[in-house]
Z-matrix of the N, CA and C atoms (Angstrom, degrees):
N
C 1 1.446
C 2 1.531 1 108.67
N 3 1.309 2 117.05 1 133.41
C 4 1.454 3 121.75 2 -179.11
C 5 1.520 4 111.05 3 -85.46
N 6 1.316 5 113.85 4 149.94
C 7 1.462 6 120.40 5 173.43
C 8 1.518 7 108.98 6 -77.14
N 9 1.315 8 116.89 7 143.69
C 10 1.458 9 122.82 8 177.32
C 11 1.518 10 107.80 9 -105.86
N 12 1.330 11 117.48 10 127.11
C 13 1.454 12 119.84 11 177.27
C 14 1.518 13 108.48 12 -70.64
N 15 1.325 14 115.06 13 133.06
C 16 1.458 15 120.83 14 -176.78
C 17 1.522 16 110.26 15 -116.98
N 18 1.290 17 115.92 16 166.46
C 19 1.456 18 121.82 17 175.36
C 20 1.530 19 109.31 18 -66.13
N 21 1.305 20 116.67 19 143.34
C 22 1.474 21 119.80 20 177.14
C 23 1.528 22 111.24 21 -69.69
N 24 1.325 23 117.77 22 -8.88
C 25 1.460 24 121.06 23 176.85
C 26 1.529 25 111.84 24 -80.12
N 27 1.326 26 116.90 25 -6.50
C 28 1.469 27 120.25 26 179.70
C 29 1.520 28 111.60 27 -103.51
N 30 1.327 29 116.80 28 27.06
C 31 1.464 30 120.65 29 -178.56
C 32 1.519 31 109.02 30 -52.36
N 33 1.316 32 114.75 31 124.30
C 34 1.460 33 120.36 32 -173.51
C 35 1.524 34 110.19 33 -122.77
N 36 1.298 35 116.45 34 104.82
C 37 1.458 36 121.51 35 170.54
C 38 1.516 37 106.46 36 -154.40
N 39 1.312 38 117.97 37 150.65
C 40 1.465 39 119.78 38 -176.26
C 41 1.522 40 111.04 39 -68.95
N 42 1.315 41 115.81 40 128.67
C 43 1.457 42 122.24 41 179.56
C 44 1.529 43 108.56 42 -117.59
N 45 1.319 44 117.71 43 108.70
C 46 1.460 45 119.33 44 -179.01
C 47 1.522 46 110.88 45 -64.91
N 48 1.311 47 116.65 46 137.73
C 49 1.459 48 121.06 47 -179.37
C 50 1.524 49 110.48 48 -84.20
N 51 1.311 50 114.09 49 141.32
C 52 1.460 51 120.60 50 176.06
C 53 1.517 52 108.85 51 -141.56
N 54 1.310 53 114.46 52 167.56
C 55 1.453 54 122.04 53 171.59
C 56 1.522 55 106.30 54 -118.87
N 57 1.328 56 116.44 55 114.44
C 58 1.457 57 121.25 56 179.47
C 59 1.523 58 107.97 57 -87.68
N 60 1.329 59 115.07 58 130.57
C 61 1.454 60 120.84 59 -179.38
C 62 1.517 61 111.69 60 -110.46
N 63 1.337 62 115.15 61 135.33
C 64 1.466 63 121.85 62 175.95
C 65 1.519 64 108.73 63 -144.51
N 66 1.309 65 115.55 64 157.94
C 67 1.458 66 120.37 65 167.91
C 68 1.520 67 107.60 66 -93.74
N 69 1.323 68 116.34 67 127.76
C 70 1.458 69 122.17 68 176.10
C 71 1.522 70 106.54 69 -120.99
N 72 1.314 71 115.94 70 116.79
C 73 1.464 72 119.48 71 -177.45
C 74 1.521 73 112.04 72 60.13
N 75 1.339 74 116.88 73 32.16
C 76 1.458 75 121.40 74 177.79
C 77 1.520 76 115.05 75 83.97
N 78 1.345 77 117.52 76 1.71
C 79 1.465 78 121.32 77 -179.39
C 80 1.526 79 110.36 78 -117.62
N 81 1.355 80 117.78 79 142.95
C 82 1.460 81 119.64 80 178.12
C 83 1.528 82 111.97 81 -69.06
N 84 1.320 83 115.12 82 142.81
C 85 1.456 84 122.47 83 176.21
C 86 1.522 85 107.74 84 -141.39
N 87 1.331 86 116.22 85 147.10
C 88 1.462 87 121.63 86 -179.17
C 89 1.519 88 110.12 87 -128.45
N 90 1.332 89 115.72 88 139.94
C 91 1.457 90 122.83 89 -179.94
C 92 1.523 91 109.05 90 -131.66
N 93 1.312 92 117.42 91 134.00
C 94 1.464 93 121.80 92 175.00
C 95 1.515 94 108.93 93 -71.86
N 96 1.345 95 115.96 94 127.27
C 97 1.463 96 121.44 95 -178.34
C 98 1.528 97 108.59 96 -137.25
N 99 1.328 98 115.69 97 124.40
C 100 1.464 99 120.62 98 175.32
C 101 1.525 100 110.51 99 -108.56
N 102 1.305 101 117.18 100 -7.60
C 103 1.463 102 120.88 101 178.90
C 104 1.515 103 108.30 102 -96.44
N 105 1.351 104 115.90 103 81.47
C 106 1.459 105 120.80 104 175.72
C 107 1.512 106 108.99 105 -148.99
N 108 1.332 107 115.22 106 156.06
C 109 1.457 108 119.37 107 -177.47
C 110 1.518 109 110.27 108 -164.49
N 111 1.327 110 115.96 109 155.12
C 112 1.462 111 120.74 110 168.76
C 113 1.527 112 107.11 111 -69.63
N 114 1.335 113 116.84 112 141.19
C 115 1.464 114 119.59 113 -179.96
C 116 1.526 115 113.13 114 -132.48
N 117 1.329 116 118.17 115 -1.57
C 118 1.456 117 121.22 116 177.23
C 119 1.525 118 107.88 117 -160.45
N 120 1.348 119 115.42 118 146.29
C 121 1.467 120 119.77 119 -177.82
C 122 1.525 121 112.46 120 -91.00
N 123 1.325 122 116.78 121 -55.23
C 124 1.468 123 120.65 122 -177.61
C 125 1.517 124 109.48 123 -129.26
N 126 1.301 125 119.20 124 110.92
C 127 1.455 126 126.80 125 -5.05
C 128 1.528 127 110.36 126 -70.03
N 129 1.339 128 116.53 127 158.95
C 130 1.469 129 118.99 128 -178.13
C 131 1.535 130 111.56 129 -73.70
N 132 1.330 131 115.43 130 117.67
C 133 1.463 132 121.94 131 177.06
C 134 1.514 133 108.69 132 -115.84
N 135 1.328 134 115.14 133 146.57
C 136 1.450 135 119.49 134 167.14
C 137 1.509 136 108.83 135 -132.65
N 138 1.321 137 115.36 136 161.13
C 139 1.442 138 122.34 137 -175.70
C 140 1.518 139 108.80 138 -123.95
N 141 1.334 140 115.43 139 139.43
C 142 1.456 141 120.95 140 170.36
C 143 1.526 142 107.40 141 -123.04
N 144 1.314 143 116.59 142 141.97
C 145 1.463 144 121.84 143 177.80
C 146 1.520 145 108.03 144 -113.13
N 147 1.324 146 115.61 145 123.02
C 148 1.463 147 121.01 146 -178.75
C 149 1.527 148 109.67 147 -126.76
N 150 1.322 149 115.76 148 138.33
C 151 1.455 150 119.60 149 172.60
C 152 1.519 151 109.46 150 -59.89
N 153 1.320 152 117.00 151 144.00
C 154 1.469 153 121.47 152 -175.63
C 155 1.527 154 113.26 153 -62.71
N 156 1.308 155 117.50 154 -20.45
C 157 1.462 156 120.81 155 -176.05
C 158 1.530 157 113.59 156 -81.17
N 159 1.329 158 118.14 157 -7.98
C 160 1.464 159 120.18 158 -174.68
C 161 1.528 160 112.91 159 -68.57
N 162 1.306 161 114.71 160 143.24
C 163 1.464 162 124.54 161 176.02
C 164 1.528 163 110.69 162 -63.03
N 165 1.322 164 116.91 163 -24.88
C 166 1.464 165 124.10 164 -176.76
C 167 1.529 166 112.96 165 -69.49
N 168 1.321 167 118.15 166 -37.04
C 169 1.466 168 122.51 167 -172.98
C 170 1.526 169 113.87 168 -55.24
N 171 1.334 170 119.58 169 -47.32
C 172 1.466 171 118.59 170 179.12
C 173 1.538 172 113.04 171 -61.03
N 174 1.319 173 117.08 172 -31.56
C 175 1.465 174 120.28 173 177.52
C 176 1.518 175 112.00 174 -66.70
N 177 1.330 176 116.37 175 -38.35
C 178 1.465 177 120.04 176 176.90
C 179 1.522 178 109.52 177 -64.51
N 180 1.325 179 116.37 178 -44.45
C 181 1.464 180 120.86 179 -179.02
C 182 1.530 181 111.72 180 -67.48
N 183 1.319 182 116.67 181 -37.31
C 184 1.467 183 121.94 182 -179.22
C 185 1.530 184 111.54 183 -64.79
N 186 1.330 185 116.85 184 -42.95
C 187 1.467 186 121.28 185 -173.81
C 188 1.525 187 114.33 186 -102.36
N 189 1.340 188 116.80 187 -21.09
C 190 1.461 189 120.24 188 -176.39
C 191 1.515 190 112.46 189 70.21
N 192 1.335 191 116.68 190 23.76
C 193 1.460 192 121.84 191 -178.52
C 194 1.524 193 110.59 192 -143.30
N 195 1.335 194 115.06 193 159.82
C 196 1.459 195 122.07 194 171.34
C 197 1.519 196 107.78 195 -161.72
N 198 1.319 197 116.02 196 164.31
C 199 1.469 198 121.06 197 174.41
C 200 1.514 199 108.74 198 -121.49
N 201 1.330 200 115.05 199 155.61
C 202 1.459 201 121.70 200 171.51
C 203 1.522 202 105.87 201 -122.57
N 204 1.317 203 115.26 202 121.31
C 205 1.461 204 123.16 203 -176.08
C 206 1.519 205 108.33 204 -115.66
N 207 1.321 206 116.96 205 125.91
C 208 1.463 207 120.98 206 -177.63
C 209 1.530 208 108.86 207 -95.92
N 210 1.342 209 116.70 208 111.13
C 211 1.461 210 119.87 209 179.15
C 212 1.528 211 111.60 210 -81.80
N 213 1.322 212 115.37 211 158.16
C 214 1.465 213 121.31 212 174.67
C 215 1.528 214 108.94 213 -91.76
N 216 1.314 215 115.60 214 167.89
C 217 1.467 216 121.47 215 176.68
C 218 1.528 217 110.70 216 -53.62
N 219 1.324 218 117.00 217 -35.18
C 220 1.473 219 121.02 218 179.79
C 221 1.531 220 111.75 219 -63.02
N 222 1.332 221 117.42 220 -16.01
C 223 1.460 222 121.94 221 -178.76
C 224 1.534 223 112.03 222 -103.43
N 225 1.312 224 118.43 223 14.98
C 226 1.464 225 121.24 224 -175.44
C 227 1.528 226 112.63 225 -59.94
N 228 1.316 227 118.19 226 -41.87
C 229 1.477 228 120.65 227 -179.45
C 230 1.524 229 111.69 228 -60.92
N 231 1.320 230 116.89 229 -50.14
C 232 1.462 231 120.18 230 -177.54
C 233 1.525 232 111.09 231 -70.64
N 234 1.337 233 117.08 232 -29.33
C 235 1.464 234 120.44 233 175.52
C 236 1.525 235 109.46 234 -66.40
N 237 1.315 236 117.28 235 -45.28
C 238 1.459 237 121.27 236 177.69
C 239 1.529 238 110.51 237 -61.34
N 240 1.315 239 117.19 238 -43.95
C 241 1.469 240 122.96 239 177.87
C 242 1.533 241 110.74 240 -53.54
N 243 1.324 242 116.69 241 -45.75
C 244 1.470 243 120.91 242 -177.42
C 245 1.519 244 112.51 243 -67.93
N 246 1.326 245 117.15 244 -14.43
C 247 1.452 246 120.72 245 176.55
C 248 1.517 247 113.84 246 -96.30
N 249 1.346 248 117.40 247 -14.07
C 250 1.470 249 118.74 248 -177.04
C 251 1.521 250 113.86 249 -109.02
N 252 1.329 251 117.84 250 -9.47
C 253 1.464 252 120.03 251 174.59
C 254 1.525 253 109.47 252 -117.92
N 255 1.311 254 116.34 253 152.39
C 256 1.463 255 121.62 254 -177.98
C 257 1.525 256 111.07 255 -96.71
N 258 1.325 257 114.67 256 142.94
C 259 1.462 258 120.85 257 174.49
C 260 1.516 259 112.30 258 -66.14
N 261 1.328 260 117.73 259 -14.16
C 262 1.468 261 121.07 260 175.02
C 263 1.526 262 110.52 261 -65.54
N 264 1.343 263 115.58 262 -32.02
C 265 1.463 264 120.83 263 -174.73
C 266 1.527 265 113.16 264 -109.71
N 267 1.330 266 118.02 265 -30.49
C 268 1.461 267 122.65 266 -174.55
C 269 1.529 268 110.69 267 -122.27
N 270 1.320 269 116.00 268 140.25
C 271 1.464 270 120.90 269 174.64
C 272 1.525 271 107.58 270 -89.56
N 273 1.333 272 115.82 271 89.89
C 274 1.465 273 121.34 272 -175.80
C 275 1.526 274 112.13 273 -69.28
N 276 1.318 275 117.20 274 -19.33
C 277 1.467 276 120.19 275 -179.50
C 278 1.527 277 112.19 276 -65.72
N 279 1.321 278 118.04 277 -18.56
C 280 1.469 279 120.35 278 178.95
C 281 1.522 280 112.27 279 -69.31
N 282 1.323 281 117.03 280 -13.92
C 283 1.471 282 121.35 281 -179.79
C 284 1.525 283 112.29 282 -83.17
N 285 1.348 284 117.22 283 -7.36
C 286 1.464 285 121.66 284 -173.08
C 287 1.525 286 111.81 285 -136.47
N 288 1.328 287 113.98 286 165.48
C 289 1.459 288 120.29 287 166.67
C 290 1.529 289 105.88 288 -97.34
N 291 1.321 290 115.49 289 117.10
C 292 1.463 291 121.88 290 -176.79
C 293 1.523 292 110.40 291 -91.02
N 294 1.332 293 115.84 292 142.02
C 295 1.465 294 120.57 293 170.92
C 296 1.515 295 108.46 294 -136.92
N 297 1.331 296 115.26 295 161.21
C 298 1.465 297 121.76 296 179.64
C 299 1.517 298 108.90 297 -123.06
N 300 1.325 299 115.69 298 150.14
C 301 1.456 300 121.74 299 178.65
C 302 1.510 301 111.18 300 -113.02
N 303 1.323 302 115.07 301 -140.08
C 304 1.465 303 122.61 302 -175.62
C 305 1.523 304 114.19 303 -57.60
N 306 1.318 305 117.20 304 -40.27
C 307 1.460 306 120.64 305 -172.75
C 308 1.528 307 113.65 306 -77.66
N 309 1.304 308 117.78 307 -22.45
C 310 1.477 309 124.06 308 178.41
C 311 1.526 310 115.12 309 67.99
N 312 1.342 311 118.23 310 -6.19
C 313 1.470 312 120.29 311 -179.17
C 314 1.527 313 113.00 312 -127.77
N 315 1.340 314 117.34 313 9.17
C 316 1.464 315 121.60 314 178.66
C 317 1.528 316 107.59 315 -115.93
N 318 1.337 317 118.22 316 91.53
C 319 1.458 318 119.94 317 -177.49
C 320 1.525 319 111.77 318 -63.43
N 321 1.335 320 114.90 319 141.89
C 322 1.462 321 120.83 320 179.09
C 323 1.530 322 109.16 321 -126.43
N 324 1.321 323 115.26 322 159.82
C 325 1.461 324 122.83 323 -174.52
C 326 1.521 325 109.57 324 -102.80
N 327 1.324 326 115.34 325 116.90
C 328 1.463 327 120.43 326 -177.91
C 329 1.533 328 111.99 327 -62.19
N 330 1.317 329 118.53 328 -34.23
C 331 1.460 330 122.11 329 -177.71
C 332 1.524 331 113.05 330 -70.87
N 333 1.319 332 118.26 331 -20.33
C 334 1.474 333 121.20 332 179.11
C 335 1.525 334 109.54 333 -74.10
N 336 1.322 335 117.77 334 137.12
C 337 1.458 336 120.92 335 -178.81
C 338 1.524 337 114.82 336 -64.50
N 339 1.344 338 117.19 337 -26.54
C 340 1.461 339 120.14 338 -175.00
C 341 1.524 340 109.08 339 -143.01
N 342 1.326 341 116.37 340 136.91
C 343 1.461 342 121.78 341 -177.41
C 344 1.522 343 109.88 342 -139.54
N 345 1.322 344 116.08 343 142.70
C 346 1.462 345 120.76 344 171.47
C 347 1.523 346 108.12 345 -131.92
N 348 1.333 347 115.42 346 145.15
C 349 1.457 348 119.54 347 174.64
C 350 1.515 349 108.33 348 -115.10
N 351 1.330 350 114.52 349 140.29
C 352 1.455 351 121.38 350 -171.61
C 353 1.516 352 111.42 351 -130.87
N 354 1.336 353 114.67 352 145.96
C 355 1.466 354 119.64 353 169.45
C 356 1.522 355 107.04 354 -107.26
N 357 1.311 356 115.96 355 136.27
C 358 1.459 357 121.77 356 -175.97
C 359 1.524 358 109.99 357 -68.07
N 360 1.337 359 115.48 358 130.21
C 361 1.465 360 120.66 359 175.85
C 362 1.529 361 111.49 360 -111.71
N 363 1.334 362 116.54 361 -20.45
C 364 1.458 363 119.46 362 179.36
C 365 1.519 364 109.65 363 -162.58
N 366 1.324 365 115.40 364 144.66
C 367 1.461 366 122.12 365 173.63
C 368 1.520 367 107.29 366 -122.18
N 369 1.321 368 116.30 367 132.14
C 370 1.465 369 121.46 368 179.80
C 371 1.525 370 107.46 369 -115.02
N 372 1.316 371 115.70 370 124.03
C 373 1.452 372 122.34 371 -179.46
C 374 1.526 373 109.36 372 -90.09
N 375 1.326 374 116.95 373 121.41
C 376 1.463 375 123.20 374 177.40
C 377 1.530 376 108.71 375 -114.93
N 378 1.321 377 119.40 376 171.06
C 379 1.468 378 120.02 377 -177.67
C 380 1.536 379 114.37 378 -54.55
N 381 1.320 380 118.81 379 -45.36
C 382 1.466 381 120.64 380 -177.88
C 383 1.526 382 113.29 381 -114.96
N 384 1.306 383 117.44 382 -17.03
C 385 1.460 384 121.91 383 -173.18
C 386 1.522 385 112.24 384 -125.92
N 387 1.320 386 113.97 385 166.85
C 388 1.456 387 121.66 386 169.96
C 389 1.517 388 107.24 387 -122.61
N 390 1.329 389 115.88 388 132.80
C 391 1.459 390 121.09 389 174.54
C 392 1.520 391 107.46 390 -98.74
N 393 1.310 392 116.12 391 125.44
C 394 1.453 393 121.05 392 175.89
C 395 1.521 394 107.17 393 -109.25
N 396 1.318 395 116.10 394 118.00
C 397 1.458 396 121.17 395 177.99
C 398 1.521 397 106.70 396 -100.75
N 399 1.324 398 115.24 397 124.49
C 400 1.453 399 119.67 398 -177.59
C 401 1.508 400 112.28 399 -124.68
N 402 1.320 401 115.58 400 143.39
C 403 1.459 402 120.74 401 172.78
C 404 1.520 403 108.07 402 -84.82
N 405 1.317 404 116.34 403 127.44
C 406 1.466 405 120.55 404 177.53
C 407 1.528 406 107.68 405 -72.55
N 408 1.327 407 116.16 406 118.47
C 409 1.465 408 119.82 407 179.59
C 410 1.523 409 112.29 408 -99.17
N 411 1.330 410 116.66 409 -20.55
C 412 1.467 411 119.97 410 177.67
C 413 1.530 412 109.05 411 -162.40
N 414 1.324 413 115.77 412 150.69
C 415 1.465 414 122.85 413 176.48
C 416 1.523 415 107.72 414 -129.24
N 417 1.328 416 116.24 415 147.61
C 418 1.461 417 121.80 416 -175.70
C 419 1.529 418 110.01 417 -136.83
N 420 1.325 419 115.89 418 146.54
C 421 1.457 420 121.31 419 174.50
C 422 1.517 421 108.94 420 -156.92
N 423 1.309 422 116.49 421 152.70
C 424 1.468 423 120.41 422 170.17
C 425 1.518 424 107.59 423 -73.80
N 426 1.300 425 116.82 424 145.48
C 427 1.463 426 121.46 425 -177.99
C 428 1.530 427 112.24 426 -57.96
N 429 1.314 428 117.36 427 -30.75
C 430 1.476 429 120.74 428 -177.71
C 431 1.529 430 113.06 429 -64.46
N 432 1.348 431 117.75 430 -16.32
C 433 1.463 432 121.23 431 179.62
C 434 1.523 433 113.07 432 -97.17
N 435 1.330 434 117.13 433 5.87
C 436 1.452 435 121.75 434 -176.68
C 437 1.522 436 111.60 435 -107.52
N 438 1.320 437 115.78 436 149.48
C 439 1.454 438 123.47 437 170.34
C 440 1.529 439 105.54 438 -130.40
N 441 1.307 440 115.90 439 118.72
C 442 1.472 441 121.85 440 -176.18
C 443 1.528 442 111.75 441 53.78
N 444 1.339 443 116.31 442 39.52
C 445 1.457 444 121.91 443 177.23
C 446 1.512 445 115.40 444 78.23
N 447 1.333 446 117.87 445 5.04
C 448 1.469 447 122.63 446 -177.88
C 449 1.531 448 108.72 447 -117.84
N 450 1.355 449 117.69 448 136.98
C 451 1.462 450 119.53 449 177.37
C 452 1.528 451 111.52 450 -57.69
N 453 1.317 452 116.41 451 134.84
C 454 1.455 453 122.97 452 179.71
C 455 1.534 454 108.02 453 -107.32
N 456 1.330 455 116.23 454 115.05
C 457 1.462 456 120.13 455 -176.64
C 458 1.525 457 112.87 456 -60.13
N 459 1.328 458 117.50 457 -32.74
C 460 1.471 459 118.75 458 178.84
C 461 1.521 460 110.81 459 -65.36
N 462 1.319 461 117.14 460 -37.09
C 463 1.464 462 120.35 461 178.67
C 464 1.531 463 111.35 462 -74.98
N 465 1.324 464 116.41 463 -38.03
C 466 1.466 465 120.73 464 178.98
C 467 1.525 466 110.38 465 -66.42
N 468 1.317 467 117.36 466 -37.20
C 469 1.477 468 124.39 467 179.98
C 470 1.531 469 112.28 468 57.14
N 471 1.348 470 116.94 469 54.82
C 472 1.460 471 118.67 470 176.89
C 473 1.518 472 110.91 471 -72.32
N 474 1.302 473 116.45 472 172.24
C 475 1.457 474 120.13 473 177.29
C 476 1.523 475 109.20 474 -139.99
N 477 1.324 476 114.96 475 161.60
C 478 1.456 477 120.80 476 -177.78
C 479 1.528 478 110.30 477 -116.76
N 480 1.315 479 113.74 478 162.70
C 481 1.453 480 121.53 479 174.66
C 482 1.525 481 107.73 480 -102.76
N 483 1.323 482 116.33 481 127.78
C 484 1.459 483 121.83 482 170.31
C 485 1.526 484 104.93 483 -101.34
N 486 1.324 485 115.23 484 99.61
C 487 1.456 486 119.94 485 -171.67
C 488 1.531 487 114.37 486 -66.18
N 489 1.339 488 119.75 487 -40.92
C 490 1.469 489 118.28 488 -177.23
C 491 1.526 490 113.83 489 -58.87
N 492 1.336 491 117.07 490 -36.57
C 493 1.471 492 118.67 491 -178.87
C 494 1.522 493 112.95 492 -108.83
N 495 1.353 494 117.03 493 8.51
C 496 1.464 495 122.84 494 174.59
C 497 1.528 496 112.26 495 54.02
N 498 1.340 497 115.17 496 54.60
C 499 1.465 498 121.36 497 -179.03
C 500 1.521 499 109.77 498 -131.61
N 501 1.316 500 115.35 499 150.38
C 502 1.460 501 121.82 500 169.88
C 503 1.522 502 107.04 501 -98.13
N 504 1.330 503 116.73 502 135.55
C 505 1.454 504 121.56 503 -176.42
C 506 1.522 505 109.10 504 -128.63
N 507 1.319 506 116.17 505 131.72
C 508 1.465 507 121.46 506 179.46
C 509 1.514 508 110.75 507 -73.46
N 510 1.314 509 115.51 508 156.13
C 511 1.457 510 122.10 509 177.16
C 512 1.526 511 109.87 510 -62.90
N 513 1.324 512 116.52 511 139.80
C 514 1.463 513 121.51 512 -177.87
C 515 1.514 514 113.00 513 -88.93
N 516 1.300 515 115.48 514 -159.01
C 517 1.462 516 121.67 515 -176.58
C 518 1.521 517 111.31 516 -85.05
N 519 1.313 518 115.97 517 164.08
C 520 1.462 519 122.17 518 178.32
C 521 1.525 520 109.64 519 -68.72
N 522 1.332 521 116.33 520 138.30
C 523 1.457 522 122.18 521 179.93
C 524 1.522 523 110.69 522 -95.55
N 525 1.326 524 116.36 523 -42.85
C 526 1.459 525 121.06 524 -179.00
C 527 1.513 526 110.62 525 165.01
N 528 1.323 527 117.18 526 178.82
C 529 1.468 528 120.75 527 -176.36
C 530 1.535 529 112.55 528 -76.87
N 531 1.343 530 115.06 529 128.10
C 532 1.461 531 120.76 530 177.55
C 533 1.529 532 110.24 531 -69.92
N 534 1.289 533 116.14 532 149.97
C 535 1.470 534 124.48 533 -178.79
C 536 1.526 535 111.77 534 60.50
N 537 1.321 536 117.32 535 21.80
C 538 1.465 537 122.72 536 178.17
C 539 1.522 538 111.57 537 -132.91
N 540 1.325 539 117.29 538 -47.18
C 541 1.459 540 122.01 539 -172.36
C 542 1.532 541 112.35 540 -55.82
N 543 1.317 542 116.95 541 -39.33
C 544 1.459 543 120.88 542 -176.27
C 545 1.509 544 114.64 543 -76.93
N 546 1.321 545 117.65 544 -11.56
C 547 1.468 546 120.22 545 -178.39
C 548 1.524 547 112.15 546 -60.70
N 549 1.311 548 116.87 547 -28.83
C 550 1.461 549 119.68 548 -179.24
C 551 1.525 550 112.25 549 -68.52
N 552 1.337 551 117.46 550 -14.63
C 553 1.462 552 121.89 551 179.74
C 554 1.529 553 113.14 552 -92.97
N 555 1.325 554 117.11 553 -7.36
C 556 1.468 555 120.74 554 178.79
C 557 1.532 556 107.90 555 -72.85
N 558 1.343 557 116.95 556 126.19
C 559 1.466 558 118.98 557 -179.94
C 560 1.535 559 111.30 558 -58.42
N 561 1.297 560 115.50 559 139.51
C 562 1.474 561 121.49 560 179.58
C 563 1.523 562 109.78 561 -64.21
N 564 1.312 563 115.50 562 141.88
C 565 1.450 564 121.35 563 178.18
C 566 1.517 565 114.62 564 85.29
N 567 1.352 566 118.02 565 7.70
C 568 1.477 567 119.37 566 178.44
C 569 1.505 568 110.63 567 -110.91
């Protein structure tokens, strides 16, 4: 079967949904962001990509901090809401119980199963977006989402954005152990 060349506007890969928290003018604000990823192990860095027009960007620049909050499937409605209304017009923080950690300027959402707070280490200016790279200074979770002290994705119940068809999709079943399954394909004697 031949591959069919597709439009670059149909980029299809799972994008985990998050709620990015910042203080803007001294008030907490949250924005739905699916364009984020880990980008360094030690120290732990993650990156978020935001369109330059977002109300959130000046808050990141003002404080040099942001949070990434991982919502559960049960929070899909409020997560979608935070992506379709602007903090310029709506106080989205009223939908959550906000808490602060070590940085004191990166608001986090108590209802989210997992939260990280970051200090900005680099900003990359792109034609339409800004990439904010942050060092994770602390991570938080309720004990009920942990197994042996480690966050359990099945308990957290995160969801992803499928951008081409504009759908949110829940995490699927376990496939197998990472860094193990492929060992059976290594030629013997190497």
